MARVEXZA-374943 format. One record per residue (C-alpha): residue in three letters; z, x, y. Coordinates in nm, 3 decimals, padded with zeros to 5 digits. Example, Ala and Ser with C-alpha at 12.3 -4.5 7.8 and 13.67 -1.06 7.14 Angstrom:
<sites>
{site ALA {00.780 01.230 -00.450}} {site SER {00.714 01.367 -00.106}} 
</sites>
This chain:
<sites>
{site MET {00.016 00.013 00.003}} {site THR {-00.099 00.144 00.341}} {site ALA {00.164 00.180 00.591}} {site SER {00.115 00.000 00.926}} {site PRO {00.061 00.197 01.221}} {site HIS {00.322 00.364 01.404}} {site VAL {00.368 00.332 01.781}} {site LEU {00.592 00.501 02.032}} {site LEU {00.686 00.326 02.346}} {site VAL {00.809 00.524 02.655}} {site ASP {00.961 00.316 02.937}} {site GLN {01.246 00.371 03.156}} {site ASN {01.255 -00.007 03.255}} {site PRO {01.474 -00.136 02.939}} {site GLU {01.346 -00.493 03.016}} {site GLN {00.993 -00.377 02.956}} {site LEU {01.102 -00.172 02.678}} {site ARG {01.258 -00.467 02.480}} {site GLN {00.964 -00.702 02.541}} {site LEU {00.701 -00.436 02.385}} {site GLU {00.900 -00.384 02.135}} {site GLU {00.926 -00.746 02.047}} {site TYR {00.575 -00.813 02.054}} {site LEU {00.450 -00.542 01.863}} {site CYS {00.741 -00.565 01.570}} {site ALA {00.617 -00.928 01.550}} {site ALA {00.268 -00.787 01.501}} {site GLY {00.366 -00.590 01.212}} {site TYR {00.377 -00.249 01.378}} {site ARG {00.627 00.015 01.303}} {site VAL {00.790 00.066 01.672}} {site CYS {01.019 00.342 01.798}} {site ALA {01.107 00.373 02.169}} {site ALA {01.214 00.650 02.381}} {site GLY {01.350 00.617 02.748}} {site SER {01.205 00.928 02.930}} {site GLY {00.939 01.149 02.862}} {site ASP {01.165 01.452 02.713}} {site GLU {01.293 01.199 02.456}} {site ALA {00.936 01.108 02.371}} {site ILE {00.832 01.454 02.315}} {site LYS {01.127 01.516 02.086}} {site GLN {01.001 01.220 01.889}} {site LEU {00.661 01.312 01.825}} {site ASP {00.681 01.567 01.574}} {site ALA {00.977 01.373 01.394}} {site GLN {00.783 01.007 01.395}} {site SER {00.409 01.116 01.399}} {site PRO {00.331 00.812 01.580}} {site GLU {-00.031 00.713 01.609}} {site LEU {-00.044 00.554 01.942}} {site VAL {00.190 00.602 02.226}} {site ILE {00.257 00.353 02.516}} {site CYS {00.398 00.524 02.850}} {site ASP {00.414 00.483 03.201}} {site LEU {00.176 00.650 03.413}} {site ARG {00.407 00.874 03.593}} {site GLU {00.652 00.955 03.329}} {site THR {00.717 01.335 03.339}} {site ALA {00.772 01.536 03.077}} {site ALA {00.976 01.879 03.058}} {site ASN {00.692 02.097 03.112}} {site GLY {00.616 01.956 03.479}} {site LEU {00.308 01.749 03.347}} {site THR {00.319 01.393 03.324}} {site LEU {00.368 01.276 02.951}} {site SER {00.026 01.131 02.974}} {site GLU {-00.102 01.481 03.048}} {site HIS {00.106 01.650 02.759}} {site LEU {-00.031 01.461 02.538}} {site HIS {-00.380 01.505 02.640}} {site GLN {-00.311 01.902 02.618}} {site ASP {-00.110 01.903 02.298}} {site HIS {-00.158 01.584 02.089}} {site PRO {-00.506 01.488 02.183}} {site GLU {-00.508 01.295 01.827}} {site ILE {-00.267 01.022 01.943}} {site ALA {-00.409 00.737 02.134}} {site ARG {-00.265 00.631 02.457}} {site ILE {-00.227 00.353 02.627}} {site LEU {-00.075 00.364 02.998}} {site ILE {00.150 00.131 03.173}} {site VAL {00.048 00.127 03.533}} {site ASN {00.119 -00.108 03.865}} {site GLN {-00.167 -00.176 04.107}} {site SER {-00.039 00.058 04.351}} {site VAL {-00.134 00.370 04.093}} {site LEU {-00.468 00.221 03.968}} {site PRO {-00.664 00.516 04.117}} {site GLU {-00.454 00.751 03.923}} {site ALA {-00.469 00.557 03.615}} {site LEU {-00.846 00.534 03.632}} {site GLU {-00.869 00.927 03.644}} {site ALA {-00.620 00.950 03.320}} {site THR {-00.869 00.710 03.147}} {site ALA {-01.141 00.951 03.209}} {site GLN {-00.924 01.217 03.080}} {site GLY {-00.875 01.041 02.733}} {site ALA {-00.635 00.768 02.759}} {site PHE {-00.772 00.443 02.593}} {site GLY {-00.642 00.208 02.852}} {site ILE {-00.382 00.068 03.077}} {site LEU {-00.132 -00.232 03.093}} {site THR {00.008 -00.385 03.418}} {site PRO {00.336 -00.566 03.422}} {site PRO {00.418 -00.846 03.334}} {site PHE {00.243 -00.801 02.986}} {site ASP {00.028 -01.083 02.833}} {site LYS {00.076 -01.088 02.445}} {site SER {-00.266 -01.142 02.350}} {site HIS {-00.384 -00.894 02.581}} {site LEU {-00.128 -00.619 02.465}} {site LEU {-00.199 -00.668 02.089}} {site ASP {-00.604 -00.678 02.140}} {site THR {-00.555 -00.354 02.334}} {site VAL {-00.325 -00.159 02.099}} {site ARG {-00.588 -00.287 01.779}} {site ALA {-00.861 -00.162 02.002}} {site ALA {-00.696 00.179 02.059}} {site LEU {-00.579 00.246 01.706}} {site ASP {-00.944 00.163 01.576}} {site THR {-01.066 00.402 01.845}} {site ALA {-00.840 00.682 01.730}} {site GLU {-00.914 00.610 01.360}} {site GLN {-01.312 00.674 01.456}} {site ARG {-01.192 00.994 01.637}} {site ARG {-01.004 01.125 01.340}} {site ASP {-01.341 01.065 01.123}} {site GLN {-01.480 01.310 01.399}} {site ARG {-01.223 01.570 01.352}} {site TRP {-01.461 01.824 01.171}} {site ARG {-01.660 01.864 01.533}} {site ASP {-01.350 01.846 01.774}} {site GLU {-01.389 02.224 01.900}} {site ILE {-01.750 02.131 01.981}} {site ILE {-01.816 02.015 02.332}} {site GLY {-02.134 01.847 02.404}} {site ARG {-02.300 01.501 02.431}} {site SER {-02.650 01.622 02.533}} {site PRO {-02.910 01.505 02.303}} {site ALA {-02.993 01.852 02.181}} {site MET {-02.614 01.883 02.040}} {site ASP {-02.616 01.547 01.883}} {site HIS {-02.907 01.610 01.688}} {site LEU {-02.782 01.984 01.580}} {site LEU {-02.435 01.795 01.467}} {site ASP {-02.585 01.517 01.320}} {site GLN {-02.799 01.797 01.105}} {site ALA {-02.453 02.000 01.039}} {site ARG {-02.289 01.710 00.912}} {site ARG {-02.565 01.609 00.660}} {site VAL {-02.593 01.996 00.563}} {site ALA {-02.236 02.000 00.510}} {site VAL {-02.204 01.752 00.210}} {site SER {-02.466 01.924 00.052}} {site ASP {-02.288 02.274 -00.025}} {site VAL {-02.596 02.490 00.001}} {site HIS {-02.595 02.827 00.177}} {site LEU {-02.726 02.834 00.529}} {site ILE {-02.812 03.024 00.823}} {site ILE {-02.681 02.951 01.181}} {site SER {-02.896 03.108 01.451}} {site GLY {-02.857 03.143 01.834}} {site PRO {-02.795 03.358 02.133}} {site ALA {-02.504 03.559 02.170}} {site GLY {-02.200 03.336 02.283}} {site SER {-02.354 03.010 02.234}} {site GLY {-02.111 02.896 01.942}} {site LYS {-02.252 02.982 01.621}} {site GLU {-01.907 03.057 01.470}} {site LEU {-01.761 02.723 01.598}} {site LEU {-02.061 02.529 01.424}} {site ALA {-01.998 02.706 01.097}} {site THR {-01.628 02.633 01.090}} {site ALA {-01.728 02.287 01.192}} {site VAL {-01.975 02.279 00.886}} {site HIS {-01.674 02.400 00.677}} {site GLN {-01.455 02.145 00.799}} {site ALA {-01.702 01.871 00.729}} {site SER {-01.743 01.984 00.391}} {site ARG {-01.581 01.917 00.041}} {site ARG {-01.430 02.280 00.089}} {site ALA {-01.212 02.181 00.417}} {site ASP {-00.902 02.231 00.235}} {site LYS {-01.005 02.567 00.073}} {site PRO {-01.024 02.888 00.245}} {site LEU {-01.258 02.993 00.548}} {site GLU {-01.276 03.353 00.605}} {site VAL {-01.489 03.535 00.844}} {site LEU {-01.653 03.882 00.816}} {site LYS {-01.836 04.070 01.111}} {site CYS {-02.098 04.304 00.920}} {site SER {-02.202 04.492 01.238}} {site GLY {-01.991 04.820 01.357}} {site LEU {-01.824 04.884 01.007}} {site PRO {-01.901 05.193 00.773}} {site GLU {-02.059 05.082 00.476}} {site GLN {-01.740 05.174 00.245}} {site MET {-01.536 04.972 00.445}} {site LEU {-01.786 04.682 00.470}} {site GLU {-01.792 04.693 00.069}} {site SER {-01.435 04.694 00.045}} {site GLU {-01.376 04.419 00.290}} {site LEU {-01.653 04.207 00.108}} {site PHE {-01.590 04.254 -00.260}} {site GLY {-01.244 04.425 -00.279}} {site HIS {-01.130 04.733 -00.476}} {site ARG {-00.905 04.846 -00.704}} {site ARG {-00.628 05.113 -00.678}} {site GLY {-00.769 05.466 -00.698}} {site ALA {-01.129 05.376 -00.637}} {site PHE {-01.169 05.593 -00.353}} {site ASP {-00.917 05.795 -00.126}} {site GLY {-00.658 05.588 00.052}} {site ALA {-00.710 05.299 -00.183}} {site ASP {-00.339 05.293 -00.309}} {site THR {-00.313 04.957 -00.393}} {site ASP {-00.564 04.657 -00.541}} {site GLN {-00.698 04.459 -00.264}} {site PRO {-00.896 04.170 -00.327}} {site GLY {-01.238 04.098 -00.111}} {site LEU {-01.331 03.839 00.140}} {site LEU {-01.567 03.697 -00.148}} {site GLU {-01.238 03.664 -00.365}} {site LYS {-01.011 03.535 -00.089}} {site ALA {-01.233 03.253 00.015}} {site SER {-01.278 03.131 -00.338}} {site GLY {-01.343 02.761 -00.348}} {site GLY {-01.410 02.768 00.051}} {site THR {-01.648 02.914 00.294}} {site LEU {-01.730 03.256 00.404}} {site ILE {-01.892 03.323 00.743}} {site LEU {-02.111 03.652 00.735}} {site LYS {-02.197 03.737 01.140}} {site GLU {-02.511 03.939 01.137}} {site VAL {-02.573 03.992 00.757}} {site CYS {-02.870 04.192 00.837}} {site ASP {-02.661 04.479 00.942}} {site LEU {-02.521 04.512 00.605}} {site SER {-02.693 04.824 00.407}} {site PRO {-02.992 04.744 00.176}} {site ARG {-02.747 04.833 -00.105}} {site LEU {-02.509 04.571 -00.020}} {site GLN {-02.728 04.330 00.041}} {site ILE {-02.851 04.353 -00.326}} {site LYS {-02.488 04.347 -00.431}} {site LEU {-02.427 04.008 -00.232}} {site LEU {-02.759 03.870 -00.383}} {site THR {-02.658 03.950 -00.709}} {site ALA {-02.325 03.817 -00.699}} {site LEU {-02.463 03.490 -00.545}} {site GLU {-02.705 03.494 -00.817}} {site ASN {-02.486 03.535 -01.103}} {site ASN {-02.175 03.325 -00.950}} {site ARG {-01.988 03.658 -01.008}} {site VAL {-01.810 03.930 -00.800}} {site ARG {-01.673 04.273 -00.921}} {site SER {-01.450 04.503 -00.680}} {site VAL {-01.512 04.868 -00.616}} {site GLY {-01.360 05.039 -00.902}} {site SER {-01.330 04.751 -01.158}} {site SER {-01.490 04.713 -01.484}} {site THR {-01.486 04.346 -01.492}} {site ASP {-01.626 04.061 -01.298}} {site ALA {-01.432 03.743 -01.155}} {site ASN {-01.600 03.392 -01.097}} {site LEU {-01.758 03.329 -00.768}} {site ASP {-01.735 02.967 -00.625}} {site ILE {-01.817 03.016 -00.270}} {site ARG {-02.027 02.903 00.024}} {site ILE {-02.201 03.152 00.255}} {site ILE {-02.266 03.075 00.627}} {site ALA {-02.482 03.366 00.777}} {site THR {-02.484 03.361 01.153}} {site SER {-02.710 03.588 01.360}} {site GLN {-02.845 03.618 01.729}} {site ARG {-03.161 03.741 01.546}} {site ASN {-03.438 03.568 01.398}} {site LEU {-03.355 03.643 01.019}} {site GLU {-03.705 03.555 00.909}} {site HIS {-03.857 03.811 01.143}} {site ALA {-03.557 04.056 01.012}} {site MET {-03.697 03.975 00.654}} {site LEU {-04.042 04.020 00.721}} {site SER {-04.004 04.352 00.910}} {site GLY {-03.780 04.487 00.596}} {site GLU {-03.413 04.469 00.772}} {site LEU {-03.295 04.180 00.532}} {site ASN {-03.351 04.156 00.182}} {site ASP {-03.624 03.911 00.111}} {site ALA {-03.451 03.752 -00.207}} {site LEU {-03.113 03.731 -00.010}} {site TYR {-03.286 03.566 00.294}} {site TYR {-03.427 03.309 00.095}} {site GLN {-03.084 03.269 -00.137}} {site LEU {-02.886 03.193 00.215}} {site SER {-03.174 02.998 00.402}} {site THR {-03.197 02.679 00.234}} {site VAL {-03.120 02.545 00.541}} {site SER {-03.138 02.670 00.902}} {site LEU {-02.940 02.570 01.205}} {site ASP {-03.053 02.679 01.551}} {site VAL {-02.782 02.645 01.832}} {site PRO {-02.964 02.585 02.155}} {site PRO {-02.874 02.843 02.483}} {site LEU {-02.633 02.696 02.718}} {site GLN {-02.930 02.680 02.958}} {site GLU {-03.103 02.423 02.758}} {site ARG {-02.821 02.188 02.719}} {site ALA {-02.706 02.161 03.095}} {site GLU {-02.582 01.813 03.080}} {site ASP {-02.291 01.972 02.867}} {site ILE {-02.190 02.224 03.138}} {site PRO {-01.965 01.968 03.333}} {site LEU {-01.759 01.892 02.973}} {site LEU {-01.727 02.243 02.877}} {site ALA {-01.611 02.384 03.211}} {site ARG {-01.344 02.082 03.237}} {site HIS {-01.255 02.166 02.876}} {site PHE {-01.203 02.521 02.940}} {site LEU {-01.022 02.456 03.265}} {site GLY {-00.767 02.237 03.050}} {site LYS {-00.708 02.513 02.828}} {site GLU {-00.685 02.783 03.083}} {site ALA {-00.449 02.595 03.285}} {site LYS {-00.195 02.566 03.002}} {site ALA {-00.234 02.889 02.869}} {site GLN {-00.191 03.025 03.236}} {site ALA {00.087 02.772 03.311}} {site ARG {-00.093 02.676 03.633}} {site ARG {-00.124 02.333 03.769}} {site VAL {-00.509 02.330 03.781}} {site ARG {-00.673 02.004 03.715}} {site ASN {-00.996 01.971 03.837}} {site LEU {-01.343 02.134 03.999}} {site SER {-01.500 02.017 04.276}} {site PRO {-01.836 01.836 04.297}} {site GLY {-01.971 02.158 04.462}} {site ALA {-01.832 02.372 04.189}} {site ILE {-01.958 02.162 03.897}} {site HIS {-02.326 02.165 04.089}} {site LEU {-02.283 02.553 04.119}} {site LEU {-02.250 02.600 03.761}} {site GLY {-02.534 02.377 03.665}} {site LEU {-02.751 02.592 03.856}} {site SER {-02.658 02.883 03.663}} {site ALA {-02.883 03.070 03.416}} {site TRP {-02.570 03.161 03.182}} {site PRO {-02.724 03.454 03.002}} {site GLY {-02.394 03.489 02.818}} {site ASN {-02.403 03.127 02.719}} {site ILE {-02.081 02.940 02.653}} {site SER {-01.851 03.270 02.641}} {site GLN {-01.976 03.348 03.006}} {site LEU {-01.876 02.985 03.135}} {site ALA {-01.540 03.051 02.926}} {site THR {-01.502 03.367 03.153}} {site VAL {-01.593 03.230 03.448}} {site ILE {-01.336 02.911 03.445}} {site ARG {-01.078 03.173 03.333}} {site GLN {-01.123 03.382 03.615}} {site ALA {-01.148 03.100 03.859}} {site VAL {-00.823 02.942 03.735}} {site SER {-00.622 03.254 03.767}} {site GLN {-00.738 03.300 04.122}} {site SER {-00.681 02.913 04.229}} {site THR {-00.422 02.799 04.469}} {site SER {-00.510 02.453 04.469}} {site PRO {-00.535 02.172 04.179}} {site VAL {-00.895 02.170 04.250}} {site ILE {-01.116 02.465 04.186}} {site SER {-01.358 02.510 04.502}} {site GLU {-01.736 02.600 04.494}} {site ALA {-01.625 02.926 04.675}} {site LEU {-01.405 03.028 04.400}} {site VAL {-01.634 02.954 04.114}} {site SER {-01.929 03.160 04.304}} {site GLN {-01.687 03.461 04.316}} {site ALA {-01.610 03.419 03.980}} {site MET {-01.989 03.424 03.888}} {site ASP {-02.025 03.730 04.058}} {site HIS {-02.387 03.638 04.203}} {site GLN {-02.512 03.559 03.878}} {site GLU {-02.851 03.436 03.869}} {site ARG {-02.963 03.093 03.942}} {site VAL {-03.196 02.849 03.777}} {site ILE {-03.472 02.727 04.026}} {site PRO {-03.762 02.725 03.848}} {site SER {-04.099 02.740 04.032}} {site PHE {-04.364 02.495 03.931}} {site ASN {-04.548 02.724 03.688}} {site GLU {-04.215 02.828 03.509}} {site ALA {-04.095 02.447 03.480}} {site ARG {-04.443 02.348 03.325}} {site ALA {-04.412 02.645 03.083}} {site GLU {-04.102 02.557 02.987}} {site PHE {-04.217 02.195 02.925}} {site GLU {-04.486 02.334 02.739}} {site ARG {-04.237 02.535 02.501}} {site ARG {-04.025 02.231 02.435}} {site TYR {-04.315 01.995 02.340}} {site LEU {-04.428 02.251 02.101}} {site ILE {-04.121 02.303 01.957}} {site LYS {-04.090 01.935 01.899}} {site LEU {-04.434 01.898 01.733}} {site LEU {-04.313 02.198 01.503}} {site GLN {-04.028 02.021 01.403}} {site ILE {-04.181 01.708 01.367}} {site THR {-04.451 01.831 01.123}} {site GLU {-04.201 02.106 00.963}} {site GLY {-04.472 02.384 01.079}} {site ASN {-04.773 02.215 01.001}} {site VAL {-05.021 02.369 01.234}} {site THR {-05.316 02.157 01.122}} {site HIS {-05.082 01.822 01.160}} {site ALA {-04.930 01.936 01.506}} {site ALA {-05.294 01.992 01.623}} {site ARG {-05.406 01.651 01.544}} {site ILE {-05.080 01.478 01.725}} {site ALA {-05.150 01.696 02.024}} {site GLU {-05.510 01.642 02.027}} {site ARG {-05.604 02.008 02.057}} {site ASN {-05.789 02.197 01.796}} {site ARG {-05.594 02.431 01.568}} {site THR {-05.741 02.768 01.759}} {site ASP {-05.597 02.644 02.108}} {site LEU {-05.294 02.559 01.955}} {site TYR {-05.225 02.898 01.770}} {site LYS {-05.271 03.068 02.102}} {site LEU {-05.032 02.833 02.270}} {site LEU {-04.779 02.903 01.984}} {site GLY {-04.844 03.274 02.028}} {site LYS {-04.793 03.252 02.406}} {site HIS {-04.436 03.092 02.358}} {site ASP {-04.364 03.328 02.033}} {site LEU {-04.341 03.049 01.837}} {site GLU {-04.350 03.093 01.457}} {site PRO {-04.487 02.791 01.253}} {site SER {-04.308 02.936 00.958}} {site ARG {-03.963 02.900 01.128}} {site PHE {-04.009 02.528 01.112}} {site LYS {-04.095 02.493 00.751}} {site VAL {-03.851 02.365 00.484}} {site ARG {-03.747 02.693 00.285}} {site ARG {-03.610 02.687 -00.062}} {site THR {-03.550 02.941 -00.341}} {site ARG {-03.734 02.887 -00.686}} {site LYS {-03.394 02.868 -00.849}} {site THR {-03.239 02.598 -00.635}} {site ALA {-03.534 02.401 -00.524}} {site LYS {-03.487 02.133 -00.779}} {site ARG {-03.091 02.098 -00.706}} {site VAL {-03.166 02.098 -00.322}} {site LYS {-03.435 01.843 -00.354}} {site GLN {-03.189 01.610 -00.533}} {site GLN {-02.914 01.665 -00.291}} {site THR {-03.173 01.610 00.011}} {site SER {-03.231 01.281 -00.115}} {site ARG {-02.903 01.183 -00.120}} {site THR {-02.789 01.330 00.217}} {site GLY {-03.142 01.326 00.423}} {site THR {-03.094 01.683 00.497}} {site GLN {-03.380 01.884 00.662}} {site GLY {-03.389 02.247 00.739}} 
</sites>
């Protein structure tokens, strides 16, 4: 039998508190009550409520209002705010920051219960999306990418995630893990660049005591530590050719052997390879073992640069502002319209990582609750602006149009030319002009897994 939802009521007015408690208990909800924000905070961990109904101006021990505290530290808990007409503008701002709705005394029982039900339903839907909580974005490009990621996650195949530096590849890889059947199993990450070959081999495969100088104890590798779960390999083509072949052998046989061992162990793992580089090009140039590439590239996801999802910049900026304000213990709450406009004009060559750095610097220098345009400009340090010429804008439209064609046709140039009403020769010239490889958009399958992937695809609708 499923327990009824748990609601925490917070109100300094005993009469209002009693009335709310009476209505909710009669409707079958489990209710606990607190007379102050500090008391409510103590109850949050002990009671684990799904919903908090509190006065908008109720303060908490850390200087924030209780609503702000919940927004920052307990975003999974739904919030309904009790307000009066004199503070309605603040209530509207709070709802924009994630509060579900508002209640105004005197309380109407039917309206109260309808609002509570709707808030709990919305919170439940939000919990179903927790796998993607760390990925901020509502742009069409990100919606499409996350839809692909969700379908890929349940198929359990290895995959490649490509994208420019700082675009969030590791975050997406983590989200795929969280959405998969492996979510309750280990998640490990290995950066393949910048380490000596022997150290990489030990990190990946583990070693036995005495395998080499300094190997004083048995050490499991990440392939073993992530057993049943997921291993994220960052810049996989930086593995030496020998280690690439050793990894390929382990994946093909589902067996792994530590350095210095004479026995194998079973291997049950999902590999997500992330890279700033085009791994197909790396494979064609001989930097990445072709069989390993095909083993990993059953599905490929491409994370767009921040410049191509500019509508997400305000969301990301406010997200980073909230995190930095908390981390730096500063009462900075928002960005001015001019600051948001300036952020939207930037090229962001460092992508999301660079935006996070700019917001961190702006928060650290701010002396008011609202970050100004001048402060953002200073933090950006004269970064390049994006005000394209007509020819640049036309070229960008042309490139996006070609990408869309190749996505729709899965890299079939003949079909793409027919849709574009151009001949194949002209289309190939345009593709070359924009450095677009039709083969990147084809669905890749290994001979060994083609049948299994086809079956999984028919169930999940996954496309590479």
